[in-house]
CHARMM internal coordinates of N, CA and C (Angstrom, degrees):
IC EDIT
DIST 1 N 1 CA 1.5270
DIST 1 CA 1 C 1.5408
ANGL 1 N 1 CA 1 C 106.08
DIST 1 C 2 N 1.2723
ANGL 1 CA 1 C 2 N 114.34
DIHE 1 N 1 CA 1 C 2 N 139.87
DIST 2 N 2 CA 1.4681
ANGL 1 C 2 N 2 CA 122.29
DIHE 1 CA 1 C 2 N 2 CA -178.08
DIST 2 CA 2 C 1.5691
ANGL 2 N 2 CA 2 C 109.59
DIHE 1 C 2 N 2 CA 2 C -71.04
DIST 2 C 3 N 1.2711
ANGL 2 CA 2 C 3 N 116.63
DIHE 2 N 2 CA 2 C 3 N 127.45
DIST 3 N 3 CA 1.4365
ANGL 2 C 3 N 3 CA 122.23
DIHE 2 CA 2 C 3 N 3 CA -179.89
DIST 3 CA 3 C 1.5441
ANGL 3 N 3 CA 3 C 106.38
DIHE 2 C 3 N 3 CA 3 C -78.96
DIST 3 C 4 N 1.3478
ANGL 3 CA 3 C 4 N 118.80
DIHE 3 N 3 CA 3 C 4 N 125.67
DIST 4 N 4 CA 1.4861
ANGL 3 C 4 N 4 CA 122.34
DIHE 3 CA 3 C 4 N 4 CA -179.18
DIST 4 CA 4 C 1.4858
ANGL 4 N 4 CA 4 C 110.43
DIHE 3 C 4 N 4 CA 4 C -57.56
DIST 4 C 5 N 1.2870
ANGL 4 CA 4 C 5 N 122.29
DIHE 4 N 4 CA 4 C 5 N -29.97
DIST 5 N 5 CA 1.4618
ANGL 4 C 5 N 5 CA 123.16
DIHE 4 CA 4 C 5 N 5 CA -178.26
DIST 5 CA 5 C 1.5527
ANGL 5 N 5 CA 5 C 112.35
DIHE 4 C 5 N 5 CA 5 C -63.95
DIST 5 C 6 N 1.3153
ANGL 5 CA 5 C 6 N 117.33
DIHE 5 N 5 CA 5 C 6 N -18.98
DIST 6 N 6 CA 1.4924
ANGL 5 C 6 N 6 CA 121.41
DIHE 5 CA 5 C 6 N 6 CA 178.33
DIST 6 CA 6 C 1.5488
ANGL 6 N 6 CA 6 C 110.31
DIHE 5 C 6 N 6 CA 6 C -70.52
DIST 6 C 7 N 1.2584
ANGL 6 CA 6 C 7 N 119.21
DIHE 6 N 6 CA 6 C 7 N -22.18
DIST 7 N 7 CA 1.4674
ANGL 6 C 7 N 7 CA 123.84
DIHE 6 CA 6 C 7 N 7 CA -177.53
DIST 7 CA 7 C 1.5107
ANGL 7 N 7 CA 7 C 108.29
DIHE 6 C 7 N 7 CA 7 C -105.68
DIST 7 C 8 N 1.3536
ANGL 7 CA 7 C 8 N 116.29
DIHE 7 N 7 CA 7 C 8 N 117.39
DIST 8 N 8 CA 1.4700
ANGL 7 C 8 N 8 CA 118.58
DIHE 7 CA 7 C 8 N 8 CA 178.53
DIST 8 CA 8 C 1.4936
ANGL 8 N 8 CA 8 C 111.54
DIHE 7 C 8 N 8 CA 8 C -94.56
DIST 8 C 9 N 1.2972
ANGL 8 CA 8 C 9 N 119.69
DIHE 8 N 8 CA 8 C 9 N 160.86
DIST 9 N 9 CA 1.4238
ANGL 8 C 9 N 9 CA 124.66
DIHE 8 CA 8 C 9 N 9 CA -179.88
DIST 9 CA 9 C 1.5316
ANGL 9 N 9 CA 9 C 109.88
DIHE 8 C 9 N 9 CA 9 C -59.55
DIST 9 C 10 N 1.3107
ANGL 9 CA 9 C 10 N 118.18
DIHE 9 N 9 CA 9 C 10 N -34.06
DIST 10 N 10 CA 1.4573
ANGL 9 C 10 N 10 CA 121.79
DIHE 9 CA 9 C 10 N 10 CA -176.94
DIST 10 CA 10 C 1.5356
ANGL 10 N 10 CA 10 C 110.52
DIHE 9 C 10 N 10 CA 10 C -65.95
DIST 10 C 11 N 1.3025
ANGL 10 CA 10 C 11 N 119.04
DIHE 10 N 10 CA 10 C 11 N -30.93
DIST 11 N 11 CA 1.4444
ANGL 10 C 11 N 11 CA 124.21
DIHE 10 CA 10 C 11 N 11 CA -178.24
DIST 11 CA 11 C 1.5656
ANGL 11 N 11 CA 11 C 112.49
DIHE 10 C 11 N 11 CA 11 C -68.76
DIST 11 C 12 N 1.3372
ANGL 11 CA 11 C 12 N 117.29
DIHE 11 N 11 CA 11 C 12 N -20.96
DIST 12 N 12 CA 1.4117
ANGL 11 C 12 N 12 CA 122.33
DIHE 11 CA 11 C 12 N 12 CA -178.44
DIST 12 CA 12 C 1.5270
ANGL 12 N 12 CA 12 C 111.82
DIHE 11 C 12 N 12 CA 12 C -133.62
DIST 12 C 13 N 1.3127
ANGL 12 CA 12 C 13 N 115.03
DIHE 12 N 12 CA 12 C 13 N 28.30
DIST 13 N 13 CA 1.4684
ANGL 12 C 13 N 13 CA 121.95
DIHE 12 CA 12 C 13 N 13 CA -172.22
DIST 13 CA 13 C 1.5299
ANGL 13 N 13 CA 13 C 114.12
DIHE 12 C 13 N 13 CA 13 C -72.37
DIST 13 C 14 N 1.3024
ANGL 13 CA 13 C 14 N 117.81
DIHE 13 N 13 CA 13 C 14 N -20.19
DIST 14 N 14 CA 1.4571
ANGL 13 C 14 N 14 CA 121.20
DIHE 13 CA 13 C 14 N 14 CA -174.95
DIST 14 CA 14 C 1.5108
ANGL 14 N 14 CA 14 C 110.94
DIHE 13 C 14 N 14 CA 14 C -130.54
DIST 14 C 15 N 1.3687
ANGL 14 CA 14 C 15 N 119.28
DIHE 14 N 14 CA 14 C 15 N 152.55
DIST 15 N 15 CA 1.4610
ANGL 14 C 15 N 15 CA 118.88
DIHE 14 CA 14 C 15 N 15 CA 174.00
DIST 15 CA 15 C 1.4597
ANGL 15 N 15 CA 15 C 112.11
DIHE 14 C 15 N 15 CA 15 C -56.38
DIST 15 C 16 N 1.3169
ANGL 15 CA 15 C 16 N 119.08
DIHE 15 N 15 CA 15 C 16 N 138.06
DIST 16 N 16 CA 1.4508
ANGL 15 C 16 N 16 CA 122.94
DIHE 15 CA 15 C 16 N 16 CA 179.11
DIST 16 CA 16 C 1.5135
ANGL 16 N 16 CA 16 C 114.34
DIHE 15 C 16 N 16 CA 16 C 96.91
DIST 16 C 17 N 1.3318
ANGL 16 CA 16 C 17 N 117.18
DIHE 16 N 16 CA 16 C 17 N -6.53
DIST 17 N 17 CA 1.4954
ANGL 16 C 17 N 17 CA 119.82
DIHE 16 CA 16 C 17 N 17 CA 171.74
DIST 17 CA 17 C 1.4757
ANGL 17 N 17 CA 17 C 107.62
DIHE 16 C 17 N 17 CA 17 C -102.19
DIST 17 C 18 N 1.3761
ANGL 17 CA 17 C 18 N 114.57
DIHE 17 N 17 CA 17 C 18 N 139.55
DIST 18 N 18 CA 1.4340
ANGL 17 C 18 N 18 CA 121.42
DIHE 17 CA 17 C 18 N 18 CA -178.27
DIST 18 CA 18 C 1.5339
ANGL 18 N 18 CA 18 C 113.19
DIHE 17 C 18 N 18 CA 18 C -146.72
DIST 18 C 19 N 1.3053
ANGL 18 CA 18 C 19 N 114.64
DIHE 18 N 18 CA 18 C 19 N 151.63
DIST 19 N 19 CA 1.4823
ANGL 18 C 19 N 19 CA 119.53
DIHE 18 CA 18 C 19 N 19 CA 169.48
DIST 19 CA 19 C 1.4484
ANGL 19 N 19 CA 19 C 107.46
DIHE 18 C 19 N 19 CA 19 C -114.66
DIST 19 C 20 N 1.3589
ANGL 19 CA 19 C 20 N 116.48
DIHE 19 N 19 CA 19 C 20 N 129.54
DIST 20 N 20 CA 1.4730
ANGL 19 C 20 N 20 CA 121.73
DIHE 19 CA 19 C 20 N 20 CA -177.28
DIST 20 CA 20 C 1.4843
ANGL 20 N 20 CA 20 C 111.11
DIHE 19 C 20 N 20 CA 20 C -120.57
DIST 20 C 21 N 1.2913
ANGL 20 CA 20 C 21 N 114.85
DIHE 20 N 20 CA 20 C 21 N 128.66
DIST 21 N 21 CA 1.4892
ANGL 20 C 21 N 21 CA 120.25
DIHE 20 CA 20 C 21 N 21 CA 175.93
DIST 21 CA 21 C 1.5483
ANGL 21 N 21 CA 21 C 106.46
DIHE 20 C 21 N 21 CA 21 C -109.38
DIST 21 C 22 N 1.2860
ANGL 21 CA 21 C 22 N 118.79
DIHE 21 N 21 CA 21 C 22 N 122.54
DIST 22 N 22 CA 1.4274
ANGL 21 C 22 N 22 CA 123.91
DIHE 21 CA 21 C 22 N 22 CA 177.72
DIST 22 CA 22 C 1.5289
ANGL 22 N 22 CA 22 C 109.13
DIHE 21 C 22 N 22 CA 22 C -105.13
DIST 22 C 23 N 1.3189
ANGL 22 CA 22 C 23 N 117.79
DIHE 22 N 22 CA 22 C 23 N 132.87
DIST 23 N 23 CA 1.4630
ANGL 22 C 23 N 23 CA 122.37
DIHE 22 CA 22 C 23 N 23 CA 172.56
DIST 23 CA 23 C 1.4764
ANGL 23 N 23 CA 23 C 108.24
DIHE 22 C 23 N 23 CA 23 C -108.96
DIST 23 C 24 N 1.3588
ANGL 23 CA 23 C 24 N 116.53
DIHE 23 N 23 CA 23 C 24 N 132.94
DIST 24 N 24 CA 1.4384
ANGL 23 C 24 N 24 CA 121.75
DIHE 23 CA 23 C 24 N 24 CA -173.65
DIST 24 CA 24 C 1.5318
ANGL 24 N 24 CA 24 C 110.03
DIHE 23 C 24 N 24 CA 24 C -145.80
DIST 24 C 25 N 1.2769
ANGL 24 CA 24 C 25 N 117.47
DIHE 24 N 24 CA 24 C 25 N 164.94
DIST 25 N 25 CA 1.4724
ANGL 24 C 25 N 25 CA 121.34
DIHE 24 CA 24 C 25 N 25 CA -178.16
DIST 25 CA 25 C 1.4849
ANGL 25 N 25 CA 25 C 112.85
DIHE 24 C 25 N 25 CA 25 C -74.60
DIST 25 C 26 N 1.3940
ANGL 25 CA 25 C 26 N 117.55
DIHE 25 N 25 CA 25 C 26 N -27.30
DIST 26 N 26 CA 1.4502
ANGL 25 C 26 N 26 CA 120.64
DIHE 25 CA 25 C 26 N 26 CA 178.53
DIST 26 CA 26 C 1.5450
ANGL 26 N 26 CA 26 C 110.04
DIHE 25 C 26 N 26 CA 26 C -155.69
DIST 26 C 27 N 1.3797
ANGL 26 CA 26 C 27 N 112.92
DIHE 26 N 26 CA 26 C 27 N 172.30
DIST 27 N 27 CA 1.4409
ANGL 26 C 27 N 27 CA 118.37
DIHE 26 CA 26 C 27 N 27 CA -177.87
DIST 27 CA 27 C 1.5467
ANGL 27 N 27 CA 27 C 114.47
DIHE 26 C 27 N 27 CA 27 C -58.14
DIST 27 C 28 N 1.2877
ANGL 27 CA 27 C 28 N 114.78
DIHE 27 N 27 CA 27 C 28 N -43.08
DIST 28 N 28 CA 1.4535
ANGL 27 C 28 N 28 CA 121.82
DIHE 27 CA 27 C 28 N 28 CA -179.80
DIST 28 CA 28 C 1.5781
ANGL 28 N 28 CA 28 C 112.39
DIHE 27 C 28 N 28 CA 28 C -55.49
DIST 28 C 29 N 1.2779
ANGL 28 CA 28 C 29 N 114.40
DIHE 28 N 28 CA 28 C 29 N -45.56
DIST 29 N 29 CA 1.4787
ANGL 28 C 29 N 29 CA 120.22
DIHE 28 CA 28 C 29 N 29 CA 178.96
DIST 29 CA 29 C 1.5379
ANGL 29 N 29 CA 29 C 109.78
DIHE 28 C 29 N 29 CA 29 C -65.73
DIST 29 C 30 N 1.3637
ANGL 29 CA 29 C 30 N 115.67
DIHE 29 N 29 CA 29 C 30 N -45.35
DIST 30 N 30 CA 1.4507
ANGL 29 C 30 N 30 CA 118.14
DIHE 29 CA 29 C 30 N 30 CA -177.03
DIST 30 CA 30 C 1.5755
ANGL 30 N 30 CA 30 C 110.52
DIHE 29 C 30 N 30 CA 30 C -62.95
DIST 30 C 31 N 1.2791
ANGL 30 CA 30 C 31 N 118.02
DIHE 30 N 30 CA 30 C 31 N -40.47
DIST 31 N 31 CA 1.4610
ANGL 30 C 31 N 31 CA 121.78
DIHE 30 CA 30 C 31 N 31 CA 179.80
DIST 31 CA 31 C 1.5471
ANGL 31 N 31 CA 31 C 109.93
DIHE 30 C 31 N 31 CA 31 C -69.34
DIST 31 C 32 N 1.3458
ANGL 31 CA 31 C 32 N 117.27
DIHE 31 N 31 CA 31 C 32 N -31.22
DIST 32 N 32 CA 1.4513
ANGL 31 C 32 N 32 CA 120.99
DIHE 31 CA 31 C 32 N 32 CA 178.01
DIST 32 CA 32 C 1.6105
ANGL 32 N 32 CA 32 C 108.44
DIHE 31 C 32 N 32 CA 32 C -65.95
DIST 32 C 33 N 1.2943
ANGL 32 CA 32 C 33 N 114.93
DIHE 32 N 32 CA 32 C 33 N -40.37
DIST 33 N 33 CA 1.4488
ANGL 32 C 33 N 33 CA 118.59
DIHE 32 CA 32 C 33 N 33 CA 177.25
DIST 33 CA 33 C 1.5482
ANGL 33 N 33 CA 33 C 110.77
DIHE 32 C 33 N 33 CA 33 C -63.67
DIST 33 C 34 N 1.2986
ANGL 33 CA 33 C 34 N 115.69
DIHE 33 N 33 CA 33 C 34 N -41.08
DIST 34 N 34 CA 1.4437
ANGL 33 C 34 N 34 CA 119.96
DIHE 33 CA 33 C 34 N 34 CA 176.23
DIST 34 CA 34 C 1.5263
ANGL 34 N 34 CA 34 C 112.76
DIHE 33 C 34 N 34 CA 34 C -60.76
DIST 34 C 35 N 1.3373
ANGL 34 CA 34 C 35 N 116.20
DIHE 34 N 34 CA 34 C 35 N -39.28
DIST 35 N 35 CA 1.4680
ANGL 34 C 35 N 35 CA 119.21
DIHE 34 CA 34 C 35 N 35 CA 177.57
DIST 35 CA 35 C 1.5454
ANGL 35 N 35 CA 35 C 111.86
DIHE 34 C 35 N 35 CA 35 C -65.32
DIST 35 C 36 N 1.2858
ANGL 35 CA 35 C 36 N 118.77
DIHE 35 N 35 CA 35 C 36 N -34.56
DIST 36 N 36 CA 1.4159
ANGL 35 C 36 N 36 CA 122.01
DIHE 35 CA 35 C 36 N 36 CA 175.03
DIST 36 CA 36 C 1.5848
ANGL 36 N 36 CA 36 C 111.03
DIHE 35 C 36 N 36 CA 36 C -61.13
DIST 36 C 37 N 1.3347
ANGL 36 CA 36 C 37 N 115.05
DIHE 36 N 36 CA 36 C 37 N -43.22
DIST 37 N 37 CA 1.4578
ANGL 36 C 37 N 37 CA 121.03
DIHE 36 CA 36 C 37 N 37 CA -179.78
DIST 37 CA 37 C 1.5782
ANGL 37 N 37 CA 37 C 110.10
DIHE 36 C 37 N 37 CA 37 C -65.21
DIST 37 C 38 N 1.2802
ANGL 37 CA 37 C 38 N 116.79
DIHE 37 N 37 CA 37 C 38 N -37.30
DIST 38 N 38 CA 1.4820
ANGL 37 C 38 N 38 CA 124.42
DIHE 37 CA 37 C 38 N 38 CA -179.65
DIST 38 CA 38 C 1.5884
ANGL 38 N 38 CA 38 C 108.55
DIHE 37 C 38 N 38 CA 38 C -57.16
DIST 38 C 39 N 1.3217
ANGL 38 CA 38 C 39 N 117.82
DIHE 38 N 38 CA 38 C 39 N -35.99
DIST 39 N 39 CA 1.4445
ANGL 38 C 39 N 39 CA 120.90
DIHE 38 CA 38 C 39 N 39 CA -177.26
DIST 39 CA 39 C 1.5604
ANGL 39 N 39 CA 39 C 111.07
DIHE 38 C 39 N 39 CA 39 C -74.33
DIST 39 C 40 N 1.3389
ANGL 39 CA 39 C 40 N 119.85
DIHE 39 N 39 CA 39 C 40 N -16.17
DIST 40 N 40 CA 1.4174
ANGL 39 C 40 N 40 CA 121.04
DIHE 39 CA 39 C 40 N 40 CA -174.77
DIST 40 CA 40 C 1.5235
ANGL 40 N 40 CA 40 C 113.98
DIHE 39 C 40 N 40 CA 40 C -102.22
DIST 40 C 41 N 1.3374
ANGL 40 CA 40 C 41 N 119.06
DIHE 40 N 40 CA 40 C 41 N -29.99
DIST 41 N 41 CA 1.4681
ANGL 40 C 41 N 41 CA 121.90
DIHE 40 CA 40 C 41 N 41 CA -174.81
DIST 41 CA 41 C 1.5089
ANGL 41 N 41 CA 41 C 110.77
DIHE 40 C 41 N 41 CA 41 C -157.45
DIST 41 C 42 N 1.3385
ANGL 41 CA 41 C 42 N 114.28
DIHE 41 N 41 CA 41 C 42 N 171.49
DIST 42 N 42 CA 1.4501
ANGL 41 C 42 N 42 CA 118.42
DIHE 41 CA 41 C 42 N 42 CA 174.13
DIST 42 CA 42 C 1.5734
ANGL 42 N 42 CA 42 C 108.91
DIHE 41 C 42 N 42 CA 42 C -70.48
DIST 42 C 43 N 1.2782
ANGL 42 CA 42 C 43 N 116.04
DIHE 42 N 42 CA 42 C 43 N 138.14
DIST 43 N 43 CA 1.4523
ANGL 42 C 43 N 43 CA 122.58
DIHE 42 CA 42 C 43 N 43 CA -174.47
DIST 43 CA 43 C 1.4821
ANGL 43 N 43 CA 43 C 112.71
DIHE 42 C 43 N 43 CA 43 C -137.49
DIST 43 C 44 N 1.2671
ANGL 43 CA 43 C 44 N 120.10
DIHE 43 N 43 CA 43 C 44 N 143.10
DIST 44 N 44 CA 1.4465
ANGL 43 C 44 N 44 CA 126.75
DIHE 43 CA 43 C 44 N 44 CA 167.42
DIST 44 CA 44 C 1.5577
ANGL 44 N 44 CA 44 C 104.86
DIHE 43 C 44 N 44 CA 44 C -95.13
DIST 44 C 45 N 1.3218
ANGL 44 CA 44 C 45 N 116.45
DIHE 44 N 44 CA 44 C 45 N 94.90
DIST 45 N 45 CA 1.4698
ANGL 44 C 45 N 45 CA 117.16
DIHE 44 CA 44 C 45 N 45 CA -172.89
DIST 45 CA 45 C 1.5204
ANGL 45 N 45 CA 45 C 113.20
DIHE 44 C 45 N 45 CA 45 C -73.41
DIST 45 C 46 N 1.2911
ANGL 45 CA 45 C 46 N 112.19
DIHE 45 N 45 CA 45 C 46 N 152.54
DIST 46 N 46 CA 1.4629
ANGL 45 C 46 N 46 CA 120.61
DIHE 45 CA 45 C 46 N 46 CA 175.06
DIST 46 CA 46 C 1.5317
ANGL 46 N 46 CA 46 C 110.24
DIHE 45 C 46 N 46 CA 46 C -84.31
DIST 46 C 47 N 1.3151
ANGL 46 CA 46 C 47 N 116.88
DIHE 46 N 46 CA 46 C 47 N 149.64
DIST 47 N 47 CA 1.4319
ANGL 46 C 47 N 47 CA 117.57
DIHE 46 CA 46 C 47 N 47 CA 177.54
DIST 47 CA 47 C 1.5230
ANGL 47 N 47 CA 47 C 115.26
DIHE 46 C 47 N 47 CA 47 C -108.21
DIST 47 C 48 N 1.3638
ANGL 47 CA 47 C 48 N 113.12
DIHE 47 N 47 CA 47 C 48 N -0.78
DIST 48 N 48 CA 1.4524
ANGL 47 C 48 N 48 CA 119.85
DIHE 47 CA 47 C 48 N 48 CA 176.59
DIST 48 CA 48 C 1.5319
ANGL 48 N 48 CA 48 C 110.25
DIHE 47 C 48 N 48 CA 48 C -153.18
DIST 48 C 49 N 1.3119
ANGL 48 CA 48 C 49 N 113.58
DIHE 48 N 48 CA 48 C 49 N 163.19
DIST 49 N 49 CA 1.4341
ANGL 48 C 49 N 49 CA 120.12
DIHE 48 CA 48 C 49 N 49 CA 174.06
DIST 49 CA 49 C 1.4810
ANGL 49 N 49 CA 49 C 109.50
DIHE 48 C 49 N 49 CA 49 C -105.14
DIST 49 C 50 N 1.3190
ANGL 49 CA 49 C 50 N 117.94
DIHE 49 N 49 CA 49 C 50 N 170.02
DIST 50 N 50 CA 1.4859
ANGL 49 C 50 N 50 CA 122.47
DIHE 49 CA 49 C 50 N 50 CA 174.94
DIST 50 CA 50 C 1.5102
ANGL 50 N 50 CA 50 C 109.28
DIHE 49 C 50 N 50 CA 50 C -123.64
DIST 50 C 51 N 1.3205
ANGL 50 CA 50 C 51 N 115.06
DIHE 50 N 50 CA 50 C 51 N 152.78
DIST 51 N 51 CA 1.4354
ANGL 50 C 51 N 51 CA 121.42
DIHE 50 CA 50 C 51 N 51 CA 174.84
DIST 51 CA 51 C 1.5784
ANGL 51 N 51 CA 51 C 109.48
DIHE 50 C 51 N 51 CA 51 C -124.57
DIST 51 C 52 N 1.2952
ANGL 51 CA 51 C 52 N 114.13
DIHE 51 N 51 CA 51 C 52 N 140.97
DIST 52 N 52 CA 1.4697
ANGL 51 C 52 N 52 CA 119.90
DIHE 51 CA 51 C 52 N 52 CA 177.48
DIST 52 CA 52 C 1.5144
ANGL 52 N 52 CA 52 C 107.67
DIHE 51 C 52 N 52 CA 52 C -102.69
DIST 52 C 53 N 1.3711
ANGL 52 CA 52 C 53 N 115.35
DIHE 52 N 52 CA 52 C 53 N 126.77
DIST 53 N 53 CA 1.4530
ANGL 52 C 53 N 53 CA 116.01
DIHE 52 CA 52 C 53 N 53 CA 178.24
DIST 53 CA 53 C 1.5061
ANGL 53 N 53 CA 53 C 115.30
DIHE 52 C 53 N 53 CA 53 C -53.54
DIST 53 C 54 N 1.2579
ANGL 53 CA 53 C 54 N 119.21
DIHE 53 N 53 CA 53 C 54 N 134.30
DIST 54 N 54 CA 1.4117
ANGL 53 C 54 N 54 CA 126.08
DIHE 53 CA 53 C 54 N 54 CA -179.74
DIST 54 CA 54 C 1.5030
ANGL 54 N 54 CA 54 C 116.19
DIHE 53 C 54 N 54 CA 54 C 78.48
DIST 54 C 55 N 1.3946
ANGL 54 CA 54 C 55 N 118.98
DIHE 54 N 54 CA 54 C 55 N -1.34
DIST 55 N 55 CA 1.4319
ANGL 54 C 55 N 55 CA 122.90
DIHE 54 CA 54 C 55 N 55 CA 178.27
DIST 55 CA 55 C 1.5399
ANGL 55 N 55 CA 55 C 108.59
DIHE 54 C 55 N 55 CA 55 C -108.73
DIST 55 C 56 N 1.3087
ANGL 55 CA 55 C 56 N 117.05
DIHE 55 N 55 CA 55 C 56 N 141.70
DIST 56 N 56 CA 1.4504
ANGL 55 C 56 N 56 CA 119.68
DIHE 55 CA 55 C 56 N 56 CA 176.49
DIST 56 CA 56 C 1.5243
ANGL 56 N 56 CA 56 C 114.27
DIHE 55 C 56 N 56 CA 56 C -71.95
DIST 56 C 57 N 1.3217
ANGL 56 CA 56 C 57 N 116.98
DIHE 56 N 56 CA 56 C 57 N 151.37
DIST 57 N 57 CA 1.4700
ANGL 56 C 57 N 57 CA 121.02
DIHE 56 CA 56 C 57 N 57 CA 172.01
DIST 57 CA 57 C 1.5496
ANGL 57 N 57 CA 57 C 115.03
DIHE 56 C 57 N 57 CA 57 C 79.44
DIST 57 C 58 N 1.2980
ANGL 57 CA 57 C 58 N 113.87
DIHE 57 N 57 CA 57 C 58 N -166.98
DIST 58 N 58 CA 1.4515
ANGL 57 C 58 N 58 CA 122.04
DIHE 57 CA 57 C 58 N 58 CA -178.58
DIST 58 CA 58 C 1.5185
ANGL 58 N 58 CA 58 C 109.60
DIHE 57 C 58 N 58 CA 58 C -130.67
DIST 58 C 59 N 1.3020
ANGL 58 CA 58 C 59 N 117.44
DIHE 58 N 58 CA 58 C 59 N 167.20
DIST 59 N 59 CA 1.4793
ANGL 58 C 59 N 59 CA 123.79
DIHE 58 CA 58 C 59 N 59 CA 176.11
DIST 59 CA 59 C 1.5129
ANGL 59 N 59 CA 59 C 107.33
DIHE 58 C 59 N 59 CA 59 C -131.91
DIST 59 C 60 N 1.3182
ANGL 59 CA 59 C 60 N 112.73
DIHE 59 N 59 CA 59 C 60 N 146.74
DIST 60 N 60 CA 1.4484
ANGL 59 C 60 N 60 CA 123.73
DIHE 59 CA 59 C 60 N 60 CA 178.77
DIST 60 CA 60 C 1.4551
ANGL 60 N 60 CA 60 C 110.20
DIHE 59 C 60 N 60 CA 60 C -132.31
DIST 60 C 61 N 1.3189
ANGL 60 CA 60 C 61 N 120.27
DIHE 60 N 60 CA 60 C 61 N 129.66
DIST 61 N 61 CA 1.4302
ANGL 60 C 61 N 61 CA 127.67
DIHE 60 CA 60 C 61 N 61 CA -177.97
DIST 61 CA 61 C 1.4700
ANGL 61 N 61 CA 61 C 111.27
DIHE 60 C 61 N 61 CA 61 C -114.40
DIST 61 C 62 N 1.3033
ANGL 61 CA 61 C 62 N 119.28
DIHE 61 N 61 CA 61 C 62 N 122.72
DIST 62 N 62 CA 1.4996
ANGL 61 C 62 N 62 CA 123.47
DIHE 61 CA 61 C 62 N 62 CA 179.74
DIST 62 CA 62 C 1.5118
ANGL 62 N 62 CA 62 C 108.33
DIHE 61 C 62 N 62 CA 62 C -135.68
DIST 62 C 63 N 1.3780
ANGL 62 CA 62 C 63 N 114.32
DIHE 62 N 62 CA 62 C 63 N 160.28
DIST 63 N 63 CA 1.4042
ANGL 62 C 63 N 63 CA 121.39
DIHE 62 CA 62 C 63 N 63 CA -176.55
DIST 63 CA 63 C 1.5553
ANGL 63 N 63 CA 63 C 109.43
DIHE 62 C 63 N 63 CA 63 C -117.39
DIST 63 C 64 N 1.3080
ANGL 63 CA 63 C 64 N 117.14
DIHE 63 N 63 CA 63 C 64 N 131.33
DIST 64 N 64 CA 1.4135
ANGL 63 C 64 N 64 CA 122.91
DIHE 63 CA 63 C 64 N 64 CA -173.97
DIST 64 CA 64 C 1.4904
ANGL 64 N 64 CA 64 C 113.24
DIHE 63 C 64 N 64 CA 64 C -113.27
DIST 64 C 65 N 1.3205
ANGL 64 CA 64 C 65 N 117.82
DIHE 64 N 64 CA 64 C 65 N 146.40
DIST 65 N 65 CA 1.4372
ANGL 64 C 65 N 65 CA 123.47
DIHE 64 CA 64 C 65 N 65 CA 170.87
DIST 65 CA 65 C 1.5393
ANGL 65 N 65 CA 65 C 106.40
DIHE 64 C 65 N 65 CA 65 C -126.50
DIST 65 C 66 N 1.3272
ANGL 65 CA 65 C 66 N 114.25
DIHE 65 N 65 CA 65 C 66 N 98.71
DIST 66 N 66 CA 1.4745
ANGL 65 C 66 N 66 CA 120.91
DIHE 65 CA 65 C 66 N 66 CA -175.85
DIST 66 CA 66 C 1.5844
ANGL 66 N 66 CA 66 C 111.44
DIHE 65 C 66 N 66 CA 66 C -74.08
DIST 66 C 67 N 1.3309
ANGL 66 CA 66 C 67 N 116.07
DIHE 66 N 66 CA 66 C 67 N -9.16
DIST 67 N 67 CA 1.5003
ANGL 66 C 67 N 67 CA 121.63
DIHE 66 CA 66 C 67 N 67 CA -178.38
DIST 67 CA 67 C 1.5378
ANGL 67 N 67 CA 67 C 108.94
DIHE 66 C 67 N 67 CA 67 C -79.69
DIST 67 C 68 N 1.3097
ANGL 67 CA 67 C 68 N 117.60
DIHE 67 N 67 CA 67 C 68 N -17.47
DIST 68 N 68 CA 1.4838
ANGL 67 C 68 N 68 CA 120.33
DIHE 67 CA 67 C 68 N 68 CA -174.54
DIST 68 CA 68 C 1.4938
ANGL 68 N 68 CA 68 C 111.95
DIHE 67 C 68 N 68 CA 68 C -117.01
DIST 68 C 69 N 1.3209
ANGL 68 CA 68 C 69 N 111.07
DIHE 68 N 68 CA 68 C 69 N 149.01
DIST 69 N 69 CA 1.5048
ANGL 68 C 69 N 69 CA 119.75
DIHE 68 CA 68 C 69 N 69 CA 177.75
DIST 69 CA 69 C 1.5320
ANGL 69 N 69 CA 69 C 108.39
DIHE 68 C 69 N 69 CA 69 C -65.30
DIST 69 C 70 N 1.3332
ANGL 69 CA 69 C 70 N 117.56
DIHE 69 N 69 CA 69 C 70 N 157.65
DIST 70 N 70 CA 1.4707
ANGL 69 C 70 N 70 CA 120.20
DIHE 69 CA 69 C 70 N 70 CA -178.28
DIST 70 CA 70 C 1.5538
ANGL 70 N 70 CA 70 C 114.61
DIHE 69 C 70 N 70 CA 70 C -59.71
DIST 70 C 71 N 1.3815
ANGL 70 CA 70 C 71 N 115.30
DIHE 70 N 70 CA 70 C 71 N -29.17
DIST 71 N 71 CA 1.4839
ANGL 70 C 71 N 71 CA 119.56
DIHE 70 CA 70 C 71 N 71 CA -177.80
DIST 71 CA 71 C 1.5354
ANGL 71 N 71 CA 71 C 112.75
DIHE 70 C 71 N 71 CA 71 C -87.73
DIST 71 C 72 N 1.3206
ANGL 71 CA 71 C 72 N 117.76
DIHE 71 N 71 CA 71 C 72 N 0.74
DIST 72 N 72 CA 1.4359
ANGL 71 C 72 N 72 CA 120.84
DIHE 71 CA 71 C 72 N 72 CA -178.94
DIST 72 CA 72 C 1.4859
ANGL 72 N 72 CA 72 C 114.63
DIHE 71 C 72 N 72 CA 72 C -76.17
END
COOR INIT
IC SEED 1 N 1 CA 1 C
IC BUILD
């Protein structure tokens, strides 16, 4: 489960800013989801996934700026 302390108020301080956590069965799937997001908006991509002991799959956390084009 995502710890609320990982998300600061600055990261979602304005409309159009978002933090997205993707849950997937494996790293390959999680990074494929991230690639889909890259096509829609500016993104601060994650370079690794996390695993929680006793939980299936992986999680990937990335930060989006919907106000900017993907190439910005």
